[in-house]
C-alpha positions as CSV (number, residue, x, y, z in Angstrom):
1,X,1.9,49.0,6.0
2,X,3.7,49.4,9.3
3,X,5.1,52.7,8.6
4,X,1.5,54.0,7.4
5,X,0.3,52.7,10.6
6,X,2.7,54.5,12.5
7,X,2.2,57.7,10.6
8,X,-1.4,57.5,10.6
9,X,-1.6,56.9,14.3
10,X,0.7,59.9,15.2
11,X,-1.1,62.0,12.8
12,X,-4.8,61.2,14.1
13,X,-3.8,61.1,17.6
14,X,-2.1,64.5,17.5
15,X,-5.3,66.1,15.7
16,X,-7.3,64.6,18.5
17,X,-5.1,66.3,21.0
18,X,-5.2,69.8,19.2
19,X,-8.9,69.5,18.7
20,X,-9.9,68.3,22.0
21,X,-7.5,70.4,24.0
22,X,-8.6,73.5,22.1
23,X,-12.3,72.7,22.7
24,X,-11.9,71.8,26.4
25,X,-9.9,75.0,27.0
26,X,-12.6,76.9,25.5
27,X,-15.2,75.5,27.3
28,X,-13.7,73.9,30.5
29,X,-10.6,76.1,31.3
30,X,-12.2,79.3,30.1
31,X,-15.3,78.7,31.7
32,X,-14.1,77.6,35.0
33,X,-11.6,80.7,35.3
34,X,-14.6,82.8,34.3
35,X,-16.4,81.7,37.5
36,X,-13.6,83.3,39.8
37,X,-15.0,85.7,42.4
38,X,-12.1,88.2,41.5
39,X,-12.0,89.6,38.2
40,X,-8.3,89.4,38.2
41,X,-8.1,85.9,39.0
42,X,-10.3,85.0,36.0
43,X,-7.6,86.3,33.3
44,X,-5.0,85.1,35.7
45,X,-6.0,81.5,36.0
46,X,-7.0,81.2,32.5
47,X,-3.2,82.3,31.3
48,X,-1.8,79.8,33.8
49,X,-3.9,76.9,32.3
50,X,-3.2,77.8,28.7
51,X,0.5,78.2,29.6
52,X,0.6,74.6,31.0
53,X,-1.1,73.4,27.9
54,X,1.2,75.3,25.2
55,X,3.9,72.5,25.4
56,X,1.4,69.8,24.9
57,X,-0.3,71.4,21.9
58,X,3.0,72.5,20.5
59,X,4.1,68.9,20.6
60,X,0.9,67.8,19.1
61,X,1.2,70.2,16.2
62,X,4.6,69.1,15.4
63,X,3.8,65.3,15.6
64,X,0.8,66.1,13.4
65,X,2.9,67.5,10.8
66,X,5.3,64.8,11.0
67,X,2.5,62.2,10.9
68,X,1.2,63.8,7.8
69,X,4.6,64.1,6.0
70,X,4.7,60.3,6.7
71,X,1.2,59.7,5.2
72,X,2.2,61.8,2.2
73,X,5.2,60.0,1.5
74,X,3.8,56.6,2.0
75,X,0.7,57.4,-0.3
76,X,2.5,59.5,-2.9
77,X,1.8,57.1,-5.7
78,X,-1.9,57.1,-5.0
79,X,-2.2,60.8,-4.3
80,X,-0.8,61.2,-7.9
81,X,-3.0,58.9,-9.6
82,X,-6.5,59.0,-7.7
83,X,-9.1,61.3,-8.5
84,X,-9.6,63.9,-5.8
85,X,-7.0,62.6,-3.4
86,X,-4.5,65.1,-4.3
87,X,-6.8,67.9,-3.9
88,X,-8.0,66.7,-0.6
89,X,-4.5,66.6,0.5
90,X,-3.8,70.0,-0.5
91,X,-7.0,71.2,0.8
92,X,-6.2,69.6,4.3
93,X,-2.6,70.8,4.2
94,X,-3.4,74.4,3.6
95,X,-6.2,74.1,6.6
96,X,-3.7,72.7,8.9
97,X,-1.1,75.3,8.3
98,X,-4.0,78.0,8.7
99,X,-5.1,76.5,11.9
100,X,-1.5,76.2,13.4
101,X,-1.1,79.9,12.7
102,X,-4.4,80.4,14.2
103,X,-3.1,78.6,17.3
104,X,-0.1,80.2,17.5
105,X,-1.9,83.6,17.2
106,X,-3.8,82.4,20.5
107,X,-0.9,82.1,22.1
108,X,0.5,85.4,21.4
109,X,-2.9,87.0,22.4
110,X,-3.0,84.8,25.6
111,X,0.5,86.0,26.8
112,X,-0.9,89.7,26.1
113,X,-4.1,88.9,28.1
114,X,-1.7,87.3,31.0
115,X,0.7,90.3,30.9
116,X,-2.3,92.5,31.6
117,X,-3.9,90.2,33.9
118,X,-4.2,92.6,36.7
119,X,-7.0,94.4,34.9
120,X,-8.8,91.2,35.1
121,X,-12.1,90.6,33.2
122,X,-15.8,90.2,33.2
123,X,-14.9,86.7,31.8
124,X,-11.6,85.3,30.4
125,X,-12.5,86.7,26.9
126,X,-14.8,89.5,28.1
127,X,-13.3,92.9,29.0
128,X,-14.0,94.7,32.2
129,X,-15.4,98.4,32.0
130,X,-12.3,100.6,32.0
131,X,-9.9,97.8,30.8
132,X,-7.1,99.0,28.5
133,X,-7.8,99.0,24.8
134,X,-4.9,96.6,24.3
135,X,-6.6,94.1,26.6
136,X,-10.0,94.6,25.5
137,X,-8.7,93.9,21.8
138,X,-6.9,90.9,22.9
139,X,-9.9,89.6,24.8
140,X,-12.2,90.2,21.9
141,X,-9.9,88.5,19.2
142,X,-9.5,85.5,21.8
143,X,-13.2,85.2,22.2
144,X,-13.5,84.4,18.3
145,X,-10.4,82.4,17.9
146,X,-10.8,80.1,21.0
147,X,-14.0,78.7,18.7
148,X,-12.3,79.1,15.2
149,X,-9.3,76.7,16.4
150,X,-11.4,73.8,17.2
151,X,-13.5,74.3,14.3
152,X,-10.6,74.2,11.8
153,X,-8.8,71.4,13.8
154,X,-12.0,69.3,13.7
155,X,-12.6,70.0,9.9
156,X,-8.9,68.9,9.6
157,X,-9.8,65.7,11.3
158,X,-12.9,65.3,8.9
159,X,-10.7,65.7,6.0
160,X,-8.4,62.8,7.5
161,X,-11.5,60.6,7.6
162,X,-12.3,61.5,3.9
163,X,-8.7,60.6,2.9
164,X,-9.3,57.0,5.0
165,X,-12.2,56.7,2.8
166,X,-10.6,57.2,-0.4
167,X,-8.3,54.4,0.6
168,X,-11.2,51.8,0.6
169,X,-10.8,49.2,-2.0
170,X,-13.8,50.2,-4.2
171,X,-12.7,53.9,-4.0
172,X,-9.1,52.9,-4.7
173,X,-10.1,51.1,-8.0
174,X,-13.0,53.6,-9.0
175,X,-10.2,56.6,-8.3
176,X,-7.2,55.0,-10.2
177,X,-9.0,53.3,-13.2
178,X,-11.9,55.6,-14.0
179,X,-9.8,59.0,-14.2
180,X,-11.4,61.5,-16.5
């Protein structure tokens, strides 16, 4: 039980950091940086903020994976026997891996915007007229991904809640003994 408590805590807290940090960055950091008077400062300040968050985000993703592995190992018998539990775990794992890939790609795009920050922007993810095609493309992709990452990480949290519901005593009995 203690190992599940530790694994679940690490898993859930790291997912919360992933979701919350991504959402705060899109709304708070990018929103604040976009209010800078100097267009060059908009992209520069956002890049600095995201770079400071990156080690925390990376740690959260690693901790989330470790916690997930611990939960899977601790629940392997239930996952094999309970109807729907294995499928939820596979779906959540696939979505987590996709979200981690999206998160990593936003870092690549953010570094590109940082490298081109002297061109500035109308906003952090909105290109200025006359900006290079490289910057415009990176900003347009970031505009979508800054919202995709919290959607994906939020969905991972919801699937985690679903897994918790599957462990309720009434669901365990029904799922294990009433398999079709």
